[in-house]
C-alpha positions in Angstrom: -25.9 -50.7 -28.9 -24.3 -52.0 -32.2 -23.9 -55.6 -31.1 -27.4 -55.9 -29.6 -29.1 -59.3 -30.4 -32.8 -59.0 -29.8 -33.1 -62.8 -29.3 -30.9 -62.5 -26.1 -28.4 -65.0 -24.9 -28.4 -68.8 -25.4 -28.0 -71.1 -22.3 -24.4 -71.6 -23.3 -23.7 -67.9 -23.5 -25.4 -67.4 -20.1 -23.1 -69.9 -18.5 -20.0 -68.4 -20.2 -21.0 -64.9 -19.0 -21.6 -66.0 -15.5 -18.3 -67.8 -15.4 -16.6 -64.6 -16.7 -18.4 -61.9 -14.8 -20.0 -63.7 -11.8 -23.5 -63.6 -10.3 -25.6 -60.5 -10.0 -25.2 -60.4 -6.2 -23.6 -57.5 -4.3 -21.4 -58.9 -1.5 -23.2 -57.9 1.7 -21.2 -56.3 4.6 -20.4 -58.8 7.3 -22.0 -58.2 10.7 -19.6 -58.3 13.6 -19.8 -61.5 15.5 -20.9 -61.5 19.1 -17.4 -62.4 20.2 -15.8 -59.5 18.2 -18.4 -57.1 19.6 -17.5 -58.2 23.1 -13.7 -58.0 22.6 -14.1 -54.5 21.1 -15.4 -53.3 24.5 -11.9 -54.0 26.0 -10.3 -51.5 23.5 -11.8 -48.7 25.6 -8.7 -46.9 27.1 -10.2 -46.6 30.6 -11.1 -50.3 30.6 -7.4 -51.0 29.7 -6.2 -48.9 32.6 -8.7 -50.8 34.9 -7.3 -54.1 33.6 -3.8 -52.9 34.6 -5.1 -51.9 38.0 -6.8 -55.3 38.4 -3.4 -57.1 37.8 -1.7 -54.9 40.4 -4.5 -55.4 42.8 -4.4 -59.1 42.4 -0.6 -59.1 43.1 -1.3 -57.3 46.4 -4.2 -59.6 47.2 -2.1 -62.7 46.9 0.4 -61.3 49.3 -2.1 -59.9 51.8 -4.7 -62.7 51.3 -7.5 -60.2 50.8 -9.2 -60.1 47.3 -12.0 -57.7 48.1 -10.5 -54.7 46.1 -9.6 -57.0 43.2 -13.0 -58.5 43.0 -14.5 -55.0 43.0 -12.4 -53.8 40.1 -13.1 -57.0 38.1 -16.8 -56.6 38.7 -16.6 -53.0 37.4 -14.8 -54.3 34.3 -17.4 -57.0 33.7 -20.4 -54.8 34.3 -19.1 -52.0 32.0 -18.1 -54.4 29.1 -21.2 -56.6 29.4 -23.7 -53.7 29.5 -22.1 -52.1 26.5 -22.0 -55.4 24.6 -25.6 -56.2 25.3 -27.0 -52.8 24.1 -25.0 -52.9 20.8 -25.9 -56.5 20.2 -29.6 -55.7 20.8 -29.4 -52.7 18.4 -27.8 -55.0 15.8 -30.7 -57.5 16.1 -33.2 -54.6 15.7 -31.3 -53.5 12.7 -31.3 -56.9 11.1 -35.1 -57.0 11.4 -35.4 -53.5 9.9 -33.1 -54.3 7.0 -33.7 -57.4 4.8 -32.3 -57.8 1.3 -33.8 -60.1 -1.3 -32.0 -61.1 -4.4 -34.7 -63.6 -5.6 -37.0 -61.0 -7.1 -38.1 -62.2 -10.5 -36.8 -60.3 -13.6 -38.0 -60.5 -17.2 -35.2 -61.3 -19.6 -35.1 -62.4 -23.3 -33.2 -65.7 -23.7 -33.0 -67.7 -26.8 -35.7 -65.7 -28.4 -38.3 -66.1 -25.6 -39.2 -63.8 -22.7 -38.8 -65.6 -19.4 -38.5 -64.8 -15.7 -35.3 -65.5 -13.7 -34.3 -64.4 -10.1 -32.4 -61.2 -10.0 -29.2 -63.0 -8.9 -29.2 -65.0 -12.1 -29.1 -62.0 -14.5 -25.8 -62.0 -16.4 -23.8 -59.5 -18.5 -25.2 -59.5 -22.0 -28.8 -60.4 -20.9 -31.6 -58.4 -22.6 -33.8 -57.3 -19.7 -37.3 -55.9 -20.0 -38.2 -53.1 -17.5 -41.5 -51.4 -17.0 -43.3 -49.1 -14.6 -43.0 -50.1 -10.9 -40.0 -52.4 -11.4 -36.5 -52.1 -10.0 -33.6 -52.1 -12.5 -31.7 -55.4 -11.7 -28.3 -54.4 -13.0 -26.4 -51.7 -14.9 -27.2 -51.7 -18.6 -27.5 -49.7 -21.9 -31.0 -49.1 -23.2 -31.9 -50.4 -26.6 -35.5 -49.4 -26.4 -37.2 -46.7 -24.4 -40.9 -45.8 -24.6 -42.0 -42.9 -22.4 -39.4 -44.2 -20.0 -38.8 -42.3 -16.7 -36.6 -43.7 -14.0 -36.3 -42.7 -10.3 -32.6 -42.4 -9.7 -32.9 -41.0 -6.2 -31.0 -44.0 -4.7 -27.9 -42.9 -6.7 -28.3 -39.2 -7.5 -31.2 -37.9 -5.5 -33.3 -37.2 -8.6 -36.8 -38.7 -8.3 -37.6 -38.7 -12.0 -35.2 -38.8 -15.0 -36.3 -39.2 -18.6 -34.5 -41.9 -20.6 -34.2 -42.2 -24.3 -32.1 -44.0 -27.0 -32.2 -41.1 -29.3 -28.8 -39.3 -29.1 -30.4 -36.0 -30.3 -32.4 -35.9 -27.0 -29.6 -36.9 -24.6 -29.4 -34.6 -21.5 -25.8 -33.3 -21.4 -26.1 -32.3 -17.8 -27.5 -35.7 -16.6 -25.5 -37.4 -13.9 -25.7 -40.7 -15.8 -26.1 -40.9 -19.6 -29.7 -40.7 -20.9 -29.4 -44.2 -22.5 -28.2 -45.9 -19.3 -30.1 -47.6 -16.5 -28.5 -48.3 -13.2 -29.0 -51.1 -10.7 -31.3 -50.2 -7.8 -33.2 -47.4 -9.6 -36.9 -47.7 -10.2 -39.0 -47.3 -13.3 -41.7 -44.8 -12.6 -43.3 -44.6 -16.1 -43.1 -46.3 -19.5 -41.1 -49.3 -20.4 -37.9 -50.3 -22.1 -35.3 -52.9 -22.9 -31.7 -52.9 -21.8 -28.6 -54.9 -22.4 -26.8 -55.7 -19.2 -23.2 -54.3 -19.0 -22.3 -54.9 -15.4 -23.6 -57.2 -12.6 -23.1 -57.6 -8.8 -20.1 -55.8 -7.3 -19.1 -54.3 -10.7 -22.3 -52.2 -11.0 -22.3 -48.6 -9.8 -24.3 -49.7 -6.8 -21.8 -52.5 -6.1 -18.8 -50.1 -6.2 -20.6 -47.7 -3.9 -21.4 -50.6 -1.5 -17.7 -51.7 -1.5 -16.7 -48.2 -0.3 -19.4 -48.4 2.3 -17.8 -51.5 3.9 -14.2 -50.3 4.1 -13.4 -49.7 7.7 -12.7 -46.1 8.6 -9.7 -45.4 10.8 -11.3 -42.2 12.2 -11.4 -42.4 16.0 -14.5 -41.1 17.9 -14.1 -37.8 19.8 -14.9 -39.5 23.1 -12.3 -42.2 22.5 -9.7 -39.6 21.9 -10.7 -37.8 25.1 -10.7 -41.1 27.1 -7.3 -42.0 25.7 -5.8 -38.7 26.9 -7.6 -39.1 30.3 -6.3 -42.7 30.8 -2.7 -41.6 30.0 -3.0 -38.7 32.5 -4.4 -41.0 35.2 -1.6 -43.5 34.5 1.1 -40.9 34.7 -0.3 -39.3 37.9 -0.8 -42.7 39.5 2.7 -43.9 38.8 4.1 -40.5 39.8 2.3 -40.5 43.1 3.2 -44.1 43.7 6.9 -43.4 43.1 6.7 -40.3 45.4 5.1 -42.2 48.2 7.5 -45.1 47.8 10.5 -42.7 48.0 9.0 -40.8 51.0 8.2 -43.9 53.0 11.5 -45.5 52.2 13.3 -42.4 53.2 11.3 -42.1 56.4 12.1 -45.8 57.2 15.8 -45.2 56.6 15.8 -42.1 58.7 14.0 -43.9 61.5 16.5 -46.8 61.2 13.8 -49.4 60.5 15.7 -50.7 57.5 18.9 -51.1 59.5 17.4 -53.4 62.1 16.7 -57.1 61.7 17.7 -59.6 59.1 17.3 -59.4 55.4 14.0 -61.2 55.5 12.5 -58.6 57.8 14.0 -55.8 55.8 12.6 -57.2 52.5 9.2 -57.6 54.1 9.2 -54.0 55.2 10.3 -52.8 51.7 7.6 -55.0 50.2 5.0 -53.4 52.5 6.1 -49.9 51.4 5.9 -51.1 47.8 2.4 -52.5 48.3 1.1 -49.2 49.8 2.6 -47.3 46.8 1.0 -49.7 44.3 -2.3 -49.3 46.1 -2.1 -45.6 45.2 -2.1 -46.5 41.5 -5.2 -48.7 42.0 -6.9 -46.0 44.0 -6.1 -43.4 41.2 -8.1 -45.4 38.7 -11.8 -44.3 38.5 -13.5 -47.7 38.6 -16.9 -46.2 38.0 -16.0 -44.2 34.9 -16.5 -47.0 32.3 -19.8 -48.0 34.0 -20.9 -44.3 33.9 -20.0 -43.9 30.2 -21.6 -47.3 29.3 -24.8 -46.5 31.2 -25.0 -43.0 29.8 -24.6 -44.3 26.2 -26.9 -47.3 26.8 -29.7 -45.1 28.3 -29.2 -42.6 25.5 -29.6 -45.4 22.9 -33.0 -46.4 24.4 -34.2 -42.9 24.9 -33.2 -41.8 21.4 -35.2 -44.7 20.0 -38.2 -43.0 21.4 -37.3 -39.9 19.4 -37.0 -42.0 16.2 -33.2 -42.4 16.3 -32.2 -46.1 16.1 -28.6 -46.1 17.3 -26.5 -49.1 16.1 -23.2 -48.0 17.6 -23.1 -46.7 21.1 -20.4 -44.1 20.7 -22.5 -42.5 17.9 -24.7 -41.1 20.6 -21.9 -38.9 22.0 -20.2 -38.2 18.7 -23.3 -36.4 17.5 -22.7 -33.9 20.2 -19.2 -33.1 18.8 -20.4 -32.7 15.2 -19.3 -29.4 13.5 -20.6 -30.1 9.9 -23.7 -32.0 8.6 -23.6 -33.1 5.0 -27.2 -33.8 4.0 -28.8 -35.0 0.8 -31.9 -33.2 -0.4 -34.6 -35.6 -1.6 -36.4 -37.4 1.2 -34.4 -35.7 4.0 -35.0 -32.0 3.5 -37.9 -32.5 1.1 -40.9 -34.9 1.3 -39.8 -36.8 -1.8 -43.4 -36.3 -3.0 -44.4 -34.1 -5.9 -47.0 -31.6 -5.0 -48.9 -28.9 -7.1 -47.8 -25.7 -5.5 -49.8 -23.4 -7.8 -52.1 -23.8 -10.9 -52.7 -20.7 -13.0 -55.7 -20.9 -15.5 -55.7 -18.9 -18.8 -58.9 -20.3 -20.3 -62.6 -19.8 -19.2 -63.2 -23.6 -19.3 -65.7 -24.8 -16.7 -64.0 -26.3 -13.6 -65.5 -29.7 -14.1 -64.4 -29.9 -17.7 -60.9 -28.8 -16.7 -60.8 -31.6 -14.2 -61.8 -34.1 -16.8 -58.8 -32.9 -19.0 -56.4 -33.8 -16.2 -58.1 -37.0 -15.0 -58.2 -38.6 -18.5 -54.9 -37.4 -19.8 -53.0 -39.4 -17.2 -51.8 -42.9 -16.5 -51.1 -42.5 -12.8 -53.3 -43.7 -9.9 -53.7 -43.0 -6.2 -54.1 -46.0 -3.9 -56.4 -46.0 -0.9 -53.8 -44.3 1.3 -53.1 -41.6 -1.2 -49.8 -43.0 -2.4 -49.0 -42.2 -6.0 -48.7 -45.2 -8.4 -47.1 -44.2 -11.7 -45.5 -40.9 -12.8 -45.0 -38.6 -9.7 -45.8 -35.5 -11.7 -49.1 -36.9 -13.0 -49.9 -38.2 -9.5 -49.4 -34.7 -8.1 -52.2 -33.4 -10.4 -54.5 -36.2 -9.2 -53.7 -35.3 -5.6 -54.5 -31.7 -6.3 -57.9 -32.8 -7.6 -58.6 -35.0 -4.6 -57.6 -32.2 -2.2 -60.5 -30.2 -3.8 -62.9 -33.0 -3.3 -62.9 -34.1 -7.0 -62.9 -37.8 -7.8 -60.7 -38.5 -10.8 -62.0 -42.1 -10.7 -65.6 -41.0 -11.4 -64.5 -38.8 -14.3 -62.5 -41.6 -15.8 -65.5 -44.0 -15.5 -67.8 -41.5 -17.2 -65.6 -40.8 -20.2 -64.0 -43.0 -22.9 -60.4 -42.9 -24.1 -60.2 -43.1 -27.9 -56.4 -42.8 -28.6 -53.3 -41.8 -26.7 -49.7 -40.6 -27.2 -47.6 -41.3 -24.1 -45.0 -38.9 -22.9 -41.5 -39.3 -24.4 -38.3 -37.3 -24.0 -38.4 -36.6 -27.8 -42.0 -35.2 -27.8 -42.0 -33.6 -24.3 -45.7 -33.9 -24.2 -48.6 -36.4 -23.7 -51.8 -36.3 -25.7 -55.1 -38.2 -25.2 -58.3 -38.1 -27.3 -61.4 -38.7 -25.1 -65.1 -39.0 -25.6 -66.2 -36.6 -22.8 -68.5 -38.0 -20.2 -69.8 -34.4 -19.6 -70.5 -33.1 -23.1 -70.3 -36.3 -25.2 -67.9 -34.5 -27.6 -64.6 -35.7 -28.7 -61.7 -33.7 -27.1 -58.0 -33.7 -27.5 -56.2 -33.2 -24.1 -52.5 -32.2 -24.1 -50.0 -31.6 -21.3 -46.3 -31.3 -21.4 -43.4 -28.7 -21.5 -45.1 -25.3 -21.5 -43.0 -24.0 -24.4 -43.9 -27.0 -26.6 -47.6 -26.9 -25.7 -47.8 -23.1 -26.3 -46.2 -23.6 -29.7 -49.1 -25.8 -30.7 -51.7 -23.4 -29.3 -53.7 -20.5 -30.8 -52.4 -17.0 -30.2 -54.0 -15.4 -27.1 -51.9 -12.3 -26.6 -50.5 -13.7 -23.3 -47.1 -14.8 -24.3 -45.3 -12.2 -22.2 -47.5 -12.9 -19.2 -47.1 -16.7 -19.4 -43.3 -16.4 -19.9 -42.9 -14.2 -16.8 -45.0 -16.6 -14.8 -42.9 -19.6 -16.0 -39.7 -17.8 -15.3 -40.9 -17.1 -11.7 -41.8 -20.7 -11.2 -38.5 -22.0 -12.6 -36.5 -19.6 -10.4 -38.2 -21.3 -7.5 -37.0 -24.7 -8.8 -40.4 -25.9 -9.7 -41.3 -28.2 -12.6 -43.9 -26.6 -14.9 -46.6 -28.3 -17.0 -48.6 -26.6 -19.8 -52.2 -27.9 -20.2 -54.2 -27.4 -23.5 -57.2 -28.8 -25.3 -59.5 -28.5 -28.4 -62.4 -30.4 -29.9 -61.5 -32.8 -32.6 -63.0 -35.1 -35.2 -62.1 -38.7 -36.2 -58.3 -38.3 -36.6 -55.9 -40.2 -34.3 -54.0 -38.5 -31.5 -50.9 -37.8 -33.6 -52.8 -36.2 -36.4 -54.8 -34.1 -34.0 -51.8 -32.7 -32.2 -50.0 -32.0 -35.5 -53.1 -30.1 -36.6 -52.4 -27.6 -33.8 -55.0 -25.0 -32.9 -55.0 -25.9 -29.2 -56.6 -23.7 -26.5 -53.9 -23.0 -23.8 -55.8 -23.7 -20.6 -53.3 -23.6 -17.7 -49.8 -23.8 -16.2 -49.2 -26.1 -13.2 -46.2 -25.5 -11.0 -45.1 -28.7 -9.3 -42.5 -29.1 -6.6 -41.1 -31.5 -4.0 -42.0 -29.5 -0.9 -39.6 -29.0 2.0 -40.6 -30.9 5.1 -42.4 -28.6 7.5 -40.1 -29.2 10.4 -36.8 -28.8 8.5 -36.4 -24.9 8.5 -36.7 -24.9 12.4 -34.3 -27.8 12.7 -31.8 -26.2 10.4 -32.0 -23.0 12.4 -31.3 -25.0 15.6 -28.2 -26.5 14.0 -26.9 -23.3 12.6 -27.6 -21.6 16.0 -25.5 -24.3 17.6 -22.6 -23.5 15.4 -22.9 -26.5 13.1 -22.4 -25.9 9.3 -24.8 -27.6 6.9 -23.9 -28.6 3.4 -26.4 -29.9 0.8 -25.0 -32.6 -1.5 -27.5 -33.6 -4.2 -27.7 -35.0 -7.7 -30.3 -32.4 -8.6 -29.9 -29.3 -10.6 -28.1 -26.2 -9.3 -31.3 -24.1 -9.4 -33.3 -26.6 -7.5 -30.6 -27.1 -4.9 -30.3 -23.4 -4.3 -34.0 -22.9 -4.0 -34.3 -25.7 -1.4 -31.4 -24.1 0.5 -33.2 -20.8 0.4 -36.4 -22.3 1.7 -34.7 -24.0 4.6 -32.8 -20.8 5.6 -29.4 -22.0 4.5 -28.9 -19.8 1.4 -29.1 -16.0 1.3 -28.9 -14.4 -2.2 -27.6 -11.1 -0.7 -24.6 -12.9 1.0 -24.0 -16.2 -0.7 -22.6 -16.6 -4.2 -20.7 -19.0 -6.5 -18.0 -19.5 -3.9 -20.6 -21.2 -1.8 -21.8 -23.6 -4.5 -20.2 -26.0 -7.0 -21.2 -28.8 -9.2 -20.0 -32.4 -9.0 -18.1 -31.9 -12.3 -16.2 -28.9 -10.9 -15.5 -30.7 -7.6 -14.1 -33.7 -9.4 -11.8 -31.5 -11.6 -10.1 -29.8 -8.6 -7.2 -31.2 -6.6 -7.4 -31.9 -2.9 -5.2 -28.9 -2.1 -7.5 -26.6 -4.0 -10.6 -28.1 -2.4 -9.3 -27.8 1.1 -9.5 -24.0 0.7 -13.0 -24.2 -0.8 -14.9 -26.8 1.2 -15.1 -24.7 4.4 -17.4 -22.1 2.8 -19.2 -24.6 0.5 -22.9 -24.8 1.2 -24.2 -26.7 -1.9 -22.9 -29.3 -4.2 -25.3 -30.1 -7.0 -25.1 -32.8 -9.7 -23.0 -34.8 -7.3 -22.0 -38.4 -8.0 -21.9 -41.1 -5.2 -18.1 -40.9 -4.4 -18.1 -37.0 -4.5 -19.8 -37.0 -1.1 -17.3 -39.4 0.4 -14.4 -37.3 -0.9 -16.0 -34.2 0.6 -16.3 -36.0 4.0 -12.6 -36.9 4.0 -11.5 -33.4 3.0 -13.6 -31.9 5.8 -12.1 -34.3 8.3 -8.6 -33.3 7.1 -9.6 -29.7 8.1 -10.3 -31.0 11.6 -14.1 -31.1 11.3 -16.3 -33.7 12.9 -18.7 -34.7 10.2 -22.2 -36.2 10.2 -23.7 -37.4 6.9 -27.4 -38.0 6.2 -28.6 -40.1 3.3 -31.1 -42.7 2.2 -29.7 -43.8 -1.1 -27.0 -46.2 -2.3 -25.1 -43.2 -3.4 -24.8 -42.0 0.2 -23.3 -45.2 1.6 -19.6 -44.5 1.1 -19.9 -41.1 2.8 -22.1 -42.6 5.6 -19.4 -45.1 6.2 -16.5 -42.7 6.4 -18.3 -40.0 8.3 -17.8 -39.6 12.1 -21.5 -40.3 12.3 -23.6 -41.7 9.5 -27.4 -41.2 9.6 -29.5 -43.2 7.3 -33.2 -43.0 6.7 -35.7 -45.7 7.8 -37.2 -45.7 4.3 -33.7 -45.7 2.7 -31.8 -48.5 0.9 -30.3 -51.4 2.7 -26.9 -50.4 1.6 -27.3 -46.9 3.2 -28.5 -48.5 6.4 -25.7 -51.0 6.6 -23.1 -48.2 6.3 -24.7 -45.9 8.9 -24.4 -45.6 12.7 -27.9 -44.2 13.3 -31.1 -44.8 11.4 -33.7 -42.0 11.5 -36.9 -44.0 11.6 -39.1 -41.0 10.7 -36.8 -39.8 7.9 -36.8 -36.3 9.5 -34.0 -33.8 9.6 -35.5 -32.6 12.9 -34.4 -35.9 14.4 -30.8 -34.9 13.6 -31.1 -31.7 15.6 -32.5 -33.8 18.4 -29.6 -36.2 18.2 -27.1 -33.4 18.4 -28.9 -32.1 21.6 -28.7 -35.7 23.0 -25.1 -36.0 22.1 -24.0 -32.7 23.7 -26.1 -33.4 26.8 -24.6 -36.9 27.0 -21.0 -35.6 26.9 -21.8 -33.0 29.5 -23.2 -35.8 31.8 -20.0 -37.8 31.2 -17.9 -34.8 32.2 -20.1 -34.4 35.3 -19.4 -38.0 36.4 -15.7 -37.6 35.6 -15.7 -34.5 37.9 -17.6 -36.4 40.6 -15.4 -39.5 40.4 -12.0 -37.7 40.3 -13.0 -35.5 43.2 -13.5 -38.7 45.3 -10.2 -40.1 44.0 -8.3 -36.9 44.6 -9.6 -36.7 48.2 -8.8 -40.4 48.9 -5.3 -40.2 47.4 -4.3 -37.1 49.3 -5.6 -38.5 52.6 -3.6 -41.8 51.9 -0.5 -39.7 50.9 -0.6 -37.6 54.0 -1.4 -40.7 56.1 1.6 -42.5 54.6 3.9 -39.6 55.5 2.6 -39.1 59.1 1.9 -42.8 59.8 -1.9 -42.5 60.0 -3.6 -45.4 58.2 -6.8 -44.8 56.2 -9.6 -45.1 58.7 -11.9 -47.0 56.3 -12.3 -50.8 56.2 -12.1 -52.8 53.0 -15.9 -53.3 53.1 -16.5 -49.6 53.5 -14.2 -48.8 50.6 -16.1 -51.4 48.5 -19.3 -49.5 49.3 -17.8 -46.2 48.3 -15.8 -47.3 45.2 -18.2 -49.8 43.6 -21.8 -49.5 44.9 -21.9 -45.8 45.3 -20.0 -45.2 42.0 -22.6 -47.3 40.2 -25.5 -45.4 41.8 -23.7 -42.1 40.9 -23.2 -43.3 37.3 -26.9 -44.1 37.1 -27.8 -40.7 38.6 -25.6 -38.7 36.1 -26.8 -40.9 33.2 -30.5 -40.3 34.2 -30.2 -36.5 33.7 -32.4 -35.5 30.8 -31.1 -33.8 27.7 -30.9 -30.0 28.1 -32.0 -27.8 25.2 -29.7 -25.1 26.4 -26.7 -27.0 25.0 -27.8 -26.0 21.5 -26.9 -22.4 22.4 -23.2 -23.4 22.7 -20.6 -23.6 19.9 -19.3 -27.1 19.1 -16.5 -28.0 21.5 -13.0 -27.8 20.0 -11.9 -31.1 18.5 -8.8 -31.3 20.7 -10.4 -30.0 23.9 -9.5 -32.2 26.9 -12.4 -33.8 28.7 -11.2 -32.1 32.0 -11.7 -28.4 31.2 -10.1 -25.6 33.3 -13.5 -25.0 34.9 -13.7 -28.7 35.9 -10.2 -28.6 37.3 -11.0 -25.6 39.5 -14.1 -27.3 40.8 -12.3 -30.6 41.4 -9.4 -29.1 43.4 -11.7 -26.7 45.3 -14.2 -29.3 46.4 -11.6 -32.0 46.8 -9.5 -29.6 48.8 -12.4 -28.8 51.2 -13.0 -32.5 51.7 -9.3 -33.2 52.4 -9.1 -30.4 54.9 -12.3 -31.5 56.8 -11.5 -35.2 56.7 -7.8 -34.8 57.7 -8.9 -32.3 60.4 -11.2 -35.0 61.9 -8.5 -37.6 61.7 -5.8 -35.5 63.4 -8.2 -34.1 66.0 -9.3 -37.5 67.1 -5.9 -39.2 66.7 -3.8 -36.7 68.5 -6.5 -35.8 71.0 -7.2 -39.2 72.5 -4.5 -41.3 70.8 -6.8 -43.9 69.2 -10.1 -43.4 67.5 -13.2 -45.1 68.8 -15.7 -47.0 66.7 -18.2 -44.2 67.0 -15.6 -41.7 65.7 -14.7 -44.0 62.8 -18.5 -44.3 62.1 -18.8 -40.5 62.0 -15.8 -40.3 59.7 -17.3 -42.9 57.4 -20.7 -41.2 57.2 -19.1 -37.8 56.8 -17.0 -39.1 53.9 -20.0 -40.7 52.1 -22.4 -37.7 52.6 -19.7 -35.3 51.4 -19.6 -37.3 48.1 -23.4 -37.4 48.0 -23.8 -33.6 48.3 -20.9 -33.1 45.9 -23.1 -34.8 43.3 -25.1 -31.5 43.2 -21.9 -29.6 42.3 -21.3 -32.2 39.5 -24.9 -31.8 38.3 -24.6 -28.1 38.3 -21.5 -28.0 36.2 -22.0 -25.8 33.0 -25.7 -25.1 33.7 -27.4 -21.8 33.3 -29.9 -22.3 36.1 -30.1 -23.5 39.7 -29.0 -27.1 40.4 -32.2 -27.5 42.5 -34.5 -26.5 39.6 -36.6 -29.0 37.6 -37.3 -31.5 40.3 -39.8 -33.3 38.0 -37.5 -33.7 35.0 -34.6 -34.9 37.3 -36.7 -37.1 39.6 -34.6 -40.1 38.8 -31.5 -38.2 39.9 -33.0 -37.2 43.2 -34.5 -40.6 43.8 -31.0 -42.2 43.4 -29.5 -39.7 45.8 -32.3 -40.7 48.3 -31.4 -44.4 47.8 -27.7 -43.7 48.5 -28.6 -41.6 51.7 -31.0 -44.3 52.9 -28.5 -47.0 52.1 -25.8 -45.2 54.2 -28.1 -44.8 57.1 -29.1 -48.5 57.0 -25.5 -49.6 56.8 -24.5 -47.5 59.8 -27.5 -48.4 61.9 -27.6 -52.2 61.1 -24.1 -52.9 59.6 -22.5 -53.7 62.9 -19.3 -55.7 62.8 -19.5 -56.3 59.1 -19.2 -52.6 58.3 -17.5 -51.7 61.6 -20.2 -49.2 62.6 -22.4 -48.3 65.6 -25.8 -46.6 65.4 -25.7 -42.8 65.6 -28.1 -40.5 67.4 -30.5 -38.2 65.6 -28.4 -35.2 66.6 -25.3 -36.8 65.1 -27.1 -37.6 61.9 -28.3 -34.0 61.7 -24.8 -32.7 62.3 -23.3 -35.0 59.6 -26.0 -34.3 57.0 -26.3 -30.6 57.8 -22.5 -29.8 57.9 -21.8 -31.8 54.7 -24.6 -30.1 52.8 -22.6 -26.9 53.0 -20.5 -28.3 50.0 -23.7 -28.2 47.8 -24.9 -24.9 49.2 -21.5 -23.3 48.8 -21.2 -24.6 45.3 -24.6 -23.2 44.4 -23.7 -19.8 45.8 -20.4 -19.7 43.7 -22.2 -20.7 40.5 -25.0 -18.1 41.1 -22.4 -15.3 41.5 -20.6 -16.6 38.4 -23.8 -16.5 36.3 -24.6 -13.0 37.5 -21.1 -11.8 36.7 -21.3 -13.2 33.2 -24.8 -11.7 32.7 -23.3 -8.2 33.3 
């Protein structure tokens, strides 16, 4: 930097810079207030239909002076909204505890010729900042001094170690960020340096990325789209049936002459009565229990997913995971362990093993803490871990020897050299390690050039970092003179990699088998990205080629129209910059994909925010977590596959409750419709209807929500984006079961009504019990929807489901036996109970037979 002043800024310049460029604070995303979270619950389309039904019901209630139905609907609304609000608020509180940001970390700066410490928030543009190993870079800046400087840029690019230099001759042309630039939020892993701050706060790269991560996405969740369509359908059907009943009853009254008799007051009261009955149909058409079922299902999934290391912050993210068609994942820390590991070490010198260990232990500045965590350069730490895994103590070797002189690693030299006084032989030894081609150029000829070159090429093709290790005895010269003298004995080549997590290949196979495409987006090199993709089973050299891979530079150079044709078959994007991932997500969504994004770095935040589901890592940056919907506490890709299974199972459970609920509504509406035409009133009291519509629906919601996730759903393809929640198979089941119920129940009504004129309390009690037990047994048909096995299988895994059914059955028996005048019931005999329960069970048995025959037919 030409205008660099090594004395730093004066107090006056600091104040002027802060006035002009602001504080070094990234504006944090605002958490939704409790009130906003609660109000958002009322944006649910089914809740809005329920609110409309509640208004109509209240209108009827004021006329008829009976508020039971209105109270029931209002209770359903309050329960559904309050449960949803509580679980999301609880998740937000958990997240706040997980994610705390501190801008008061001290930073060393040069001001007015002296080095001092200031809080990170007080760093300004123009400050000269001193950075060294273990420290986090506080702002964006240009390096003016770099000694053996290596920076972990994984929070921005995914690269765990990038060498930095101020020498233009050694700049890396392929680097994501220039070799003489340090970025806010990255970490110094080795060496030290000085930089002049060029951007602070929101104007840093991390700040711009954070801004994109807080922009609200207008992408609607798949479940909300489905519920919007369902609510419109219910509204149209309800209004249509209401109008039909109004016209039929009005026509019937005119034909019978009822509207031609009496004064206008009597006529208007009769018309109002007809109108009230038709409006009641709209109220009856609304599935009051559906919001509760969805909320309970989502809430229970949130709690259960937490046990599988998925901290869900937004309830609908549970279900959206089941609709995912594409997963865009980063590499470092998600697919790999983010921990350098010696994969192989090949020796070329007959040096005693203990002497070789001494070369490695002394020619290193890294350490391992008590838990084995690497402190210092990750590559050097990997060599120390390799020693420890063999039972060798590098600490004892260091204590027994003495370091005479050292040349630290630098981008310019590409090697590190240390002169030691050996604790084993007492001789003075020069230890060298670095880029194999550099180290071999300083070594004595050994006739193994071709062999070593072949081995190095094989390691590099597997995306491994390679280190050459050499040594020789030396005299009193310093380290630089000793290295320049050459004559080294080439001892070994170490191949070091960031290993793939053990559970990732199986998890990737599960996702691919479920029809979900996976795309790796990383800041690493193309070779490394392809090798990782190969190891996890995503890349096949025989099939995949350049059309499946592109770099961030190529991606940025292409128009959206060109990329829309490419992104579908894309598997890898290497050398990607932060906003490349976000653009990729938007393009995939334009193609109709439902996109999940994984990431742990600041660079991932914009994509996490705009994705249909953003999944951050528990060990990731605060910016990434703030932008995400789900946090993977164990940082494991396997948890993503588990979340997909949960999401698909959850959606299936919601479909099952929709099927169950609409079957009840269908039967009740048809009976009311036929009753209105033939003059037969619905033989259920308001209290009985309250038991059926609210209490039983709530239990049914709990039963469906309690069903465990089914691994079988991972054998299905992702459901079409525009598929209606009521599938043709559901419609067939709904009308078949509902039709059977209507025939049986109307048959009972007409048989008793036309047989003896007026039904007795015992007959009404039998009708009430038959109606309830029909719904109870029909829950087995709902449970068996889209399953590949018997509905009566897995009693242990579904014990909550069967327990809830038992509670409903016992509750119905108690109501009948002891309800008396309140429920308008009389006790039934054992024979009558056996007849009711046995005859209604044919609905479940018949459904199981039909499903079994269907499975056998498909198996052929």
